[in-house]
C-alpha positions in Angstrom: 0.0 0.0 0.0 1.6 3.3 -1.0 2.6 5.7 1.7 0.5 8.4 0.0 -2.6 6.5 0.8 -2.1 7.2 4.5 -3.0 10.5 6.0 -2.8 11.2 9.7 -2.4 7.5 10.4 -5.6 6.6 8.6 -6.1 5.0 5.3 -7.5 7.3 2.7 -8.8 6.2 -0.6 -6.8 7.3 -3.7 -8.5 9.5 -6.3 -10.4 7.8 -9.1 -7.7 8.8 -11.5 -5.0 7.1 -9.4 -7.2 4.1 -8.9 -7.8 3.7 -12.6 -4.0 4.0 -13.3 -3.2 1.3 -10.7 -6.0 -0.9 -12.1 -4.8 -0.4 -15.7 -1.2 -1.2 -14.7 -2.2 -4.4 -12.9 -4.6 -5.5 -15.7 -1.8 -4.8 -18.3 0.5 -7.1 -16.3 -2.1 -9.8 -16.1 -2.5 -9.5 -19.9 1.3 -9.6 -20.5 1.5 -12.7 -18.3 -1.3 -14.5 -20.1 0.1 -13.6 -23.5 3.5 -15.0 -22.5 1.7 -18.1 -21.2 3.8 -17.6 -18.0 1.9 -19.4 -15.3 4.3 -18.2 -12.5 4.0 -14.6 -13.7 0.3 -14.8 -14.0 0.0 -16.3 -10.5 2.2 -13.7 -8.9 0.4 -10.8 -10.7 -3.0 -12.3 -9.7 -1.8 -12.4 -6.0 -0.6 -8.8 -6.3 -4.1 -7.9 -7.6 -5.8 -9.8 -4.7 -3.6 -8.0 -2.2 -4.3 -4.6 -3.7 -8.0 -5.3 -3.8 -8.0 -6.5 -0.2 -5.6 -3.6 0.8 -3.7 -6.2 2.8 -0.2 -4.8 3.6 1.2 -8.1 4.9 0.0 -10.0 1.8 1.2 -7.3 -0.6 4.7 -7.2 1.1 5.1 -11.0 0.9 3.9 -11.2 -2.7 6.3 -8.3 -3.6 9.2 -10.2 -2.1 8.3 -13.3 -4.1 8.2 -11.1 -7.2 11.6 -9.6 -6.5 13.0 -13.0 -5.9 11.7 -14.4 -9.2 13.1 -11.4 -11.2 16.8 -12.2 -10.6 19.0 -12.7 -13.7 22.7 -13.4 -13.0 24.1 -16.7 -11.6 25.1 -15.1 -8.3 21.7 -13.4 -8.0 20.0 -16.6 -9.1 21.5 -18.5 -6.1 20.6 -15.6 -3.8 17.1 -15.6 -5.4 16.5 -19.3 -4.7 17.4 -18.8 -1.0 15.3 -15.6 -0.9 12.3 -17.3 -2.7 12.6 -20.3 -0.3 12.5 -18.0 2.8 9.7 -16.0 1.4 7.8 -19.2 0.6 8.1 -20.2 4.2 6.9 -16.8 5.4 4.0 -17.1 3.0 3.1 -20.6 4.3 3.3 -19.4 7.9 1.1 -16.4 7.2 -1.4 -18.4 5.2 -1.6 -20.9 8.1 -1.8 -18.0 10.6 0.8 -19.9 12.7 2.3 -17.2 14.9 5.1 -19.5 16.2 6.1 -20.6 12.7 5.9 -17.0 11.4 8.2 -15.8 14.3 10.8 -18.5 13.6 10.8 -17.9 9.9 11.0 -14.1 10.5 14.1 -14.7 12.6 15.6 -16.9 9.8 14.8 -14.0 7.4 16.6 -11.5 9.6 19.6 -13.7 9.8 19.8 -14.3 6.1 19.4 -10.5 5.4 22.4 -9.9 7.8 24.4 -12.6 6.0 23.5 -11.3 2.5 25.6 -8.2 3.1 28.6 -10.3 2.4 29.2 -11.4 -1.2 27.8 -14.8 -2.1 31.1 -16.2 -3.3 32.8 -15.4 0.0 30.1 -17.0 2.1 30.2 -20.1 -0.1 33.9 -20.2 0.0 34.1 -19.8 3.8 31.9 -22.9 4.1 34.2 -24.9 1.8 31.8 -25.0 -1.1 31.0 -23.3 -4.4 27.9 -21.8 -6.0 26.6 -25.1 -7.3 26.9 -26.5 -3.8 24.8 -23.7 -2.4 22.1 -24.3 -5.1 22.0 -28.0 -4.2 21.7 -27.1 -0.5 18.7 -24.8 -1.2 17.1 -27.6 -3.3 17.7 -30.2 -0.6 16.3 -27.9 2.1 13.2 -27.5 0.1 12.8 -31.2 -0.4 13.5 -31.8 3.4 10.4 -29.7 4.0 8.4 -31.9 1.7 8.1 -29.5 -1.2 9.9 -27.4 -3.8 9.6 -23.9 -5.2 7.6 -25.0 -8.2 5.1 -26.7 -6.0 4.9 -23.5 -3.9 4.3 -21.4 -6.9 1.5 -23.5 -8.1 -0.1 -23.3 -4.6 0.0 -19.5 -4.7 
């Protein structure tokens, strides 16, 4: 929810012109996704739409994080993105289940990973005696240990 929507601590409705611009942008993204036949993109955009319609700040934030994680391009960012997407997926599951204990633990993991991410990925992999491929396999294994994978998560969203 944009900061401009808040006034004196209360939520204020944007003008009709602003609403129609936001609506047009989101609908355009859904159209692009459907034209590209990108199921993941369509799912994420649909979730952003639902979040915007419901004006749910928590939902919108989590979906935005999933979106950022899915947009990475380089190898290093890809590895970071897989870790990021896995953590965000866990936060999503916790939030959907409304499990306060689970959400708290996952939030702590998130904070820890954000602190670690300030170091370059290569150094942190090297310090553990591994390489980038090893890191990617660790992420995949940790997903499978929880009984799922990111593709499964994306289809659930």
